[in-house]
C-alpha positions in Angstrom: 53.1 183.0 155.4 54.6 179.5 155.7 53.7 178.7 152.1 55.3 182.0 151.0 58.5 181.2 152.9 58.6 177.7 151.5 58.3 179.0 147.9 61.1 181.5 148.6 63.4 178.7 149.8 62.4 176.5 146.9 63.7 179.2 144.5 67.2 178.8 146.1 67.5 175.2 147.1 66.8 171.8 145.4 63.5 170.2 146.5 65.0 167.6 148.9 66.7 170.4 150.9 63.5 172.4 151.5 62.6 172.1 155.2 59.5 170.2 156.0 58.8 172.5 158.9 59.3 176.1 159.9 59.4 177.5 163.4 58.9 181.1 164.3 61.1 182.4 167.2 61.2 185.8 168.8 65.0 185.3 169.3 67.5 182.5 169.1 68.3 180.7 172.5 72.0 181.3 173.4 74.5 179.6 175.6 76.4 181.6 178.2 79.3 182.0 175.7 76.9 183.6 173.2 76.6 180.7 170.8 73.3 179.2 169.6 72.0 176.7 172.1 70.8 174.0 169.8 69.4 171.9 172.7 67.1 174.7 173.6 65.6 175.0 170.2 61.9 173.8 170.1 61.1 170.6 168.3 59.6 171.5 164.8 56.1 170.3 164.0 55.7 169.3 160.4 53.1 171.3 158.6 51.3 170.0 155.5 50.5 172.4 152.8 47.5 172.2 150.5 49.8 170.7 147.8 50.7 167.8 150.1 48.9 164.5 149.4 49.3 161.8 152.0 49.3 158.1 151.0 45.7 157.1 150.3 45.9 153.3 150.7 48.2 150.6 152.0 50.1 150.3 148.8 51.0 154.0 148.6 51.9 153.9 152.3 54.3 151.0 151.7 55.9 152.8 148.8 56.2 156.0 150.8 58.0 154.2 153.6 60.5 152.6 151.1 61.0 156.0 149.4 61.7 157.7 152.8 64.2 155.0 153.7 66.1 155.2 150.4 66.0 159.0 150.0 66.3 159.9 153.7 63.4 162.3 153.3 60.3 162.5 155.6 56.7 163.4 154.7 56.8 162.5 151.0 53.7 163.5 149.1 52.4 160.9 146.6 52.8 163.4 143.8 56.4 164.3 144.6 58.9 163.4 141.9 61.6 160.9 143.0 64.3 162.7 141.2 63.3 166.1 142.6 63.8 164.6 146.1 67.5 163.9 145.4 67.1 160.6 143.5 69.5 159.5 140.8 70.1 156.3 138.8 72.0 154.3 141.5 69.4 155.3 144.1 66.7 154.3 141.7 68.2 150.9 141.4 68.4 150.6 145.2 64.7 151.7 145.5 63.6 149.1 142.9 65.5 146.4 144.6 63.7 147.1 147.9 60.4 147.3 146.0 61.1 143.8 144.4 61.8 142.4 147.9 58.6 143.9 149.3 56.2 143.1 146.4 58.0 140.2 144.6 57.8 142.2 141.3 60.9 143.1 139.3 60.5 146.5 137.5 63.0 148.2 135.2 64.5 151.5 136.1 63.1 153.0 132.9 59.6 152.6 134.5 60.6 154.9 137.4 61.6 157.6 134.9 58.2 157.1 133.2 56.3 157.1 136.5 58.5 159.0 139.0 55.8 159.6 141.7 54.4 157.3 144.3 50.9 157.7 142.8 52.1 156.8 139.3 54.3 154.0 140.4 51.6 152.4 142.5 49.5 152.1 139.3 52.3 150.0 137.8 52.3 147.7 140.8 48.5 147.4 140.7 48.6 146.2 137.1 48.9 142.4 137.3 49.5 142.1 133.6 52.4 144.6 133.6 55.3 143.7 131.3 58.6 145.7 131.0 58.5 148.3 128.3 62.0 148.5 126.7 62.1 151.9 125.1 65.0 154.4 125.5 63.0 157.4 124.1 60.8 159.1 126.6 58.5 162.0 125.6 58.9 164.9 128.0 57.0 167.6 126.0 55.6 166.5 122.7 53.7 169.6 121.5 55.2 172.8 120.0 55.9 174.3 116.6 59.7 173.8 116.7 61.8 170.8 115.8 62.3 168.5 118.8 65.3 168.6 121.1 66.7 165.2 121.9 68.4 165.1 125.3 70.9 162.3 125.9 71.4 161.4 129.5 69.0 161.5 132.5 65.5 162.0 131.2 64.7 163.8 134.4 67.3 166.4 133.5 65.4 166.9 130.3 62.2 167.4 132.2 63.8 170.1 134.3 64.7 172.1 131.1 61.0 172.4 130.0 60.0 175.6 131.8 62.9 177.6 130.4 62.6 176.1 126.9 58.9 177.2 126.7 55.7 175.6 125.5 56.6 175.6 121.8 59.8 173.5 122.2 59.2 169.7 122.1 61.8 167.7 124.0 62.5 164.0 124.3 64.9 162.2 126.6 67.0 159.2 125.8 67.9 156.9 128.6 70.2 153.9 128.5 68.0 151.9 130.9 65.5 151.6 128.0 67.9 149.7 125.9 67.1 146.0 125.5 70.0 144.9 123.3 72.0 141.7 123.6 74.9 143.3 121.8 78.1 144.3 123.6 77.4 147.9 124.8 79.5 150.5 122.9 79.0 154.2 122.3 78.4 153.3 118.6 75.7 150.7 119.3 74.0 153.0 121.8 74.0 155.8 119.2 72.5 153.5 116.6 69.7 152.3 118.9 68.9 155.8 119.9 68.7 157.0 116.3 66.3 154.2 115.5 64.0 155.5 118.3 64.4 159.1 117.4 63.2 158.4 113.8 59.9 157.1 115.2 59.3 160.7 116.2 61.3 162.6 113.5 62.2 160.6 110.4 64.2 163.3 108.7 66.5 166.2 109.8 67.4 168.8 110.7 68.1 167.3 114.1 68.7 169.0 117.5 70.9 167.0 119.9 72.2 167.7 123.4 74.2 165.6 125.9 75.2 166.2 129.5 78.7 165.3 130.9 79.9 161.9 129.7 76.6 161.2 127.8 77.8 163.9 125.4 80.0 161.2 123.8 76.9 159.4 122.7 75.4 162.6 121.4 78.6 163.2 119.5 78.5 159.7 117.9 74.8 160.2 117.0 75.7 163.4 115.2 78.5 161.6 113.4 76.2 158.8 112.2 73.6 161.3 111.1 76.1 163.2 109.0 77.3 160.0 107.3 73.6 159.2 106.5 73.3 162.6 104.8 71.1 164.1 107.5 71.5 167.6 108.8 72.4 168.2 112.5 71.2 171.8 113.1 72.3 171.9 116.8 74.7 169.8 118.8 75.1 170.9 122.4 77.6 169.6 125.0 76.7 170.5 128.7 79.7 170.6 131.0 81.8 167.9 129.3 85.1 167.0 130.7 86.7 164.0 128.8 90.3 164.2 130.0 91.6 162.4 133.1 92.3 164.7 136.1 95.0 162.3 137.2 97.1 163.5 134.3 97.5 167.0 135.8 100.5 167.9 137.9 100.2 168.7 141.6 100.8 172.4 140.8 98.0 172.4 138.2 95.5 170.8 140.6 96.4 173.3 143.4 96.0 176.2 140.9 92.6 174.9 139.8 91.4 174.6 143.4 92.8 178.0 144.3 91.1 179.7 141.3 87.7 178.2 142.2 88.1 179.1 145.9 88.9 182.7 144.9 85.8 182.7 142.6 83.3 181.0 144.8 84.6 181.4 148.3 85.5 178.7 151.0 82.1 176.9 150.4 83.7 175.5 147.2 85.8 173.2 149.3 82.7 171.7 151.0 81.1 171.4 147.6 84.0 169.4 146.2 84.4 167.2 149.3 80.7 166.2 149.0 81.1 165.5 145.3 84.1 163.3 145.8 82.4 161.3 148.6 79.4 160.8 146.4 81.6 159.6 143.5 83.5 157.2 145.8 80.3 155.8 147.1 78.9 155.2 143.6 82.2 153.6 142.5 82.1 151.2 145.4 78.6 150.1 144.5 79.6 149.5 140.9 82.7 147.6 142.0 80.6 145.4 144.2 78.2 144.7 141.3 81.2 143.1 139.4 81.8 140.7 142.3 78.1 139.9 142.7 77.9 139.2 138.9 80.7 136.6 139.2 78.9 134.9 142.0 75.7 134.5 140.0 77.6 133.3 136.9 79.4 130.6 138.9 76.2 129.4 140.5 74.4 129.3 137.2 71.6 131.6 138.5 70.2 134.4 136.4 71.1 138.0 137.4 68.5 139.9 139.4 67.2 142.9 137.6 68.8 145.2 140.2 72.2 143.7 139.5 71.6 143.9 135.7 71.0 147.6 136.0 74.1 148.2 138.1 76.2 146.2 135.6 74.7 148.2 132.7 76.1 151.4 134.3 79.5 149.7 134.6 79.3 148.7 131.0 78.4 152.2 130.0 81.4 153.7 131.7 83.7 151.1 130.1 82.1 151.9 126.7 82.9 155.6 127.2 86.5 154.9 128.1 86.9 152.8 124.9 85.3 155.3 122.6 87.6 156.8 119.9 86.0 160.0 118.7 86.5 160.9 115.0 86.6 164.4 113.4 83.1 166.0 113.2 82.3 168.3 110.3 79.5 170.3 112.0 79.2 173.0 114.6 79.3 172.5 118.4 77.9 174.5 121.3 79.6 174.1 124.7 77.5 175.0 127.7 80.0 175.1 130.6 79.6 175.8 134.3 81.8 178.6 135.8 83.6 175.9 137.8 84.7 174.1 134.6 85.6 177.3 132.8 87.9 178.2 135.7 89.6 174.8 135.4 90.0 175.1 131.7 91.9 178.3 132.2 94.5 176.2 134.1 94.5 173.2 131.8 94.0 173.8 128.1 94.1 170.1 127.0 90.3 169.5 126.7 89.7 172.7 124.8 92.5 171.8 122.4 91.1 168.3 122.0 87.6 169.5 121.2 88.8 172.1 118.7 90.9 169.4 117.0 87.8 167.2 116.6 85.4 169.8 115.3 86.0 171.4 111.9 83.0 173.8 112.2 82.4 176.6 114.7 82.7 176.0 118.4 80.8 178.4 120.6 81.1 178.6 124.4 78.4 179.7 126.8 79.0 180.1 130.6 76.4 178.9 133.1 77.0 180.2 136.6 78.4 178.1 139.5 79.0 174.4 139.7 79.0 171.2 137.6 77.0 169.2 140.1 74.2 171.9 140.5 73.6 172.6 136.8 70.1 171.1 137.0 69.1 172.9 140.2 67.5 176.4 140.1 68.6 179.0 139.3 71.3 177.3 137.2 68.9 175.1 135.2 66.9 178.1 134.0 70.0 179.8 132.9 71.1 176.7 131.1 67.7 176.3 129.4 67.7 179.9 128.2 71.1 179.5 126.6 69.9 176.4 124.7 66.7 178.0 123.7 68.7 180.9 122.1 70.7 178.5 120.0 67.6 176.5 118.9 65.8 179.6 117.7 68.7 180.8 115.5 
């Protein structure tokens, strides 16, 4: 019964929000005023399902404790995926910083994408001869009869698309933490490096490219470079891109956008936006601090710790996106947009006009239900994958 309940909750919530314990009550304890008496609720006892694997040695136990501290999650199975538990790039950098302190071993973020479970990551730490592998291209699903889909952005997002794309669709992720270039980071240099790696898998077109949010700029530049090289780009997909500055909107436009989404999604949309804003501010603070820390190390003549290198790489990436000047693209484009973003577009037409002015081919728009920040959570991610699959099979 508990496993069935857990499976039902998993279908509605991301992994990290699934309760670790369930308690059966005949009725809810109430206060004299009729409200739920939280103090009278019994303390839940965590239950481990058959799929839960506890740490099997001291190393896995140490890693589990670090993961729990960073993610704020209890009872982590050694085969749980870090990114399924709510991890993202900045948390990955924090995690690896703590691992370096604990084990005196600096490991690149790209390795966490390659080995995202405690069991897999423990094997890396056990390998005394381990050396960093600098490769941006990560195979997610290599078998299948169709041309590969190359996903630019978080390679974990690419992994989450696999079930809805099907067993016959190969998919590879391209992750900036795999870059090992001494050149100044620009969208153009990133695109060039990514294409070199893509060609180790697929030397000639037609190519299928897809980018999420800001990473779509890199996908766009890759398509541009392929076209100039005489290669065919059969599919270019942008997932929930928003390249204009919200600060350019008037107060009335912002109020209209908010009102439209509240009317569409209900009052819970306000909570959703507050959480998203707080998360963005926290990440911006971390990146701002990385600039100050970098200056400190440069003045002292010390080399930058790997954790700081990764933080600064993110900062460089955002600067590169801001500096990118997109040129007219002669191919077709598929926009996969959340309901939230479509509602905003109906208020502000500037980005739609910008995209259509940059693309001379056909621009198609597909709507994916609900929010930008939950596109890679079920059931949205399945809807997104199905839309992409339809375009790839045309």
